[in-house]
C-alpha positions, 0 to 999 in steps of 0.5 A, a space after each residue: 720892849 717885848 710884850 708879855 703874852 699869856 698863852 692857853 696850854 689847852 687850846 693856844 689861845 694867847 692873851 695879854 694879861 694874865 687875868 684875860 687868861 684865867 677868865 678864858 681857862 673857866 671855858 676848858 675847867 667849866 667853873 662858874 664861880 659867880 653866882 646870882 643871889 636870887 636864882 643861884 644861876 652860875 657864871 663865869 664872869 662876875 660882869 654877867 651877874 648884873 644884866 641877869 640879875 635884871 631878869 629878877 627886877 624886871 629893870 630895862 634901862 636900854 629904850 628903843 627911839 623908834 617904839 615904845 620897847 625896852 630891853 634888859 640888855 643893850 645887845 637885844 636893843 641892837 638887834 631889835 633897832 635893825 627891825 626898823 631900820 632893816 639893817 642886816 649886817 651879817 652877810 654870808 660870804 658864800 651865797 651873798 644873804 645878809 642877817 640881822 643877827 649874827 647867830 641866823 648867819 651862823 644857823 644859815 652856813 650850815 647850809 653851806 658846810 653840812 656841818 653838824 656839831 651837835 651829837 646825841 649822847 645816846 646814840 651818837 648821831 648829829 645834827 646841824 642845829 641843836 633845836 633839831 638835836 633837841 627833838 631827837 633826844 626825845 625819841 629816847 624817852 620811854 613810850 609805847 610802840 605798836 609792833 605789827 605781828 605780820 612785818 617788821 613794822 612799828 608804829 607811834 600811834 595806835 591809830 596807824 597801827 590799826 590801820 597797817 593791820 587791816 591791810 594785812 587782814 584785808 579788811 575794808 570796814 569804810 564803804 562808800 554808800 553811792 557804788 559799795 566800793 570799800 577801803 581800808 582808811 577813812 581818808 581813802 573814803 573820803 577822797 573817793 567820795 569826792 568823785 561823786 559830787 555833782 562836779 566830779 572833776 572841778 578843775 579844768 584845763 582852759 587851753 584844751 577843757 581837760 578835766 580833773 578832779 585834783 588841782 594838783 593833777 590840773 598843775 602837772 597836766 599844764 606844765 607837761 601838756 602846756 609848757 610854753 604857757 606854763 612858763 608865762 612870765 615866769 623869770 626864773 628858769 630851772 637850767 635842768 629842765 627849763 621849768 620856770 618860777 616867779 620866785 627865786 625861792 621856788 626855783 630853789 626848792 624845784 632843784 632839789 628834785 634834780 639834785 635829790 637833796 632833802 634838806 628837811 629831815 624828819 627826826 624819828 624816822 629819818 625821811 627827808 622832804 624838800 619842803 618844810 611843809 610837807 615835813 610839818 605834815 609828815 610829822 603829824 603822822 608820829 604824832 597821832 
């Protein structure tokens, strides 16, 4: 005897019962007939109201047997227990990385597919993650912009704008009290002042005794002039240039230099960065 099937006319999904099809159709129609009596929030299914009501009552019937935490939803308890057990059942089929929560795997997969499902309704720009879209949408809000009269550049902060204007005017209001050298920005003066300290080049190469004013300069020198010593016991080596790293994650970041991959993108000006730390530092320039 053939089993009756109920097919959705919109997406083609098939259901064994008419009731299942009726519930499914609410996804397409947006219908949410079941409302919370306390706050009025609406749901597509009646079964979703009871767990939601616990937000208002404070009821947490699902208790963790390994600690004293309790949860309103059973699914939250299941995810929490994985913190104790270390279980990561959701594994990426591409790179093998595993996650405790399926949602984190979904977010991770974007790094392989490059899919951008979240699109801005105002300008059409698409993003891989919703939180990135939300941050981008803030840029459409009315705000004060500072436009340069000399060139096309525009600035979000008045301080950055004033620094830029001084560049055009040739103004150097920040002077060094030791040598008289002058600068357009105060931070440039502070960096220069380090050269007048009692130990102007405190970072020394232990192999050739060459001094450097900044640690970053020493690291660069060490990697170029003493590559064998620089590798040391770093087991993760770049197949392009041979540079070694102690951590595999550092090697991954380094490889972006060769591929020009900059996955961390500023939602304000589109500038890309290889490291999330550099992006966070950059975002401060927009917030100033």
